[in-house]
N, C-alpha and C positions, 0 to 999 in steps of 0.2 A: 504494500500500500504506500503510495507516494503522497497522498493528500493528508491534510491535518485530520487526525482521527475524530470521529463523531463521539457523542452527539454535538451538533452545532445548534446554536440558539441565537435568537435576536436579543441583543442587549437591551435592557430596559432603560439604561442611561442614554442620554442623547448626545450625539456628536455636536460639533459646532453649529451645523446647519439643521440639526434635528433629524437627519437621515438615519434610517435603521442600520445598525452595525451588527454583522453576523460574527459570532465568536465560536471558537472551538479550541479545546486543549489549552484554555486559559489565556488565549490571545485573540485579538481581532484579526479576521481573515478576509472580510469583504464588507463593503458598504453599498447599500442601495441608495442611489442619489435621487433626490427630488428635482424636478424640472423647475428652474427659475426660483428655487428656494421655497416653494410652497408644497404643503402636504399633498399627497396623491395616493388614492387607494391602490392604484396599479403598482406603485413602487413598494407599498407595504406587502402586496401579494407577491411581488418578485422576491422580496426579502424572505418571506415564508418559504417560497420554493427553494431558494438557495439554502436556507437553513435545514431543509428536509433532505438535501442531496445525499448525505451518507446513508440515511435510512432507506431511501429509494434504491440506491445502488445495492445495498445489502439484500433488499427484498427481491430485486431482479436476479441477483446471483443465487439466492435460495431457490427461486422458481426454476432457474436453469439447471440446478442440481437435481431437482425433482424431475425435470424433463429427461434426465439421463437414466432414470429408473424405469425399467420395462413395466408398462401398465397399459390397460385398455383406455385410460384417460390421457395418455401421452399425446401431445400434439405433434403432427409431422414437422420435421426440421425445416421444411420449406414453407411452413405456415407463416403468413405475413406477420402475425403477432410475435412469433418466436424470432423471426429475423429482426424485427424492430427492437426486441429486448436485447438480443445479442449485439446489435449495432450500438444501442445506448450504453451497454456495459463497456464496449470497446472505446467509445467516445470518452466516457468517464475515466478510463484507464490511460487514455492518450495513445491508444493503439491505432 
């Protein structure tokens, strides 16, 4: 794992411009910026998405492990959803 370990969270303290700050492993790792310095629900949603990234990656990796177990519920490897999940994992890993 090359990224800052999760969980990540949105700091409740405000930065200089009030933008949400995402922290993990005891340090700030990202900041969602407000446009023109005013609050924006979309920016808050972006911060929540960023903060959930480690858990989302872990969930996808778990699903792909289950995908490798022979089962009648296993999706075909060429299924669009399986391909999307594999691509998202690769993107998160920088592959």
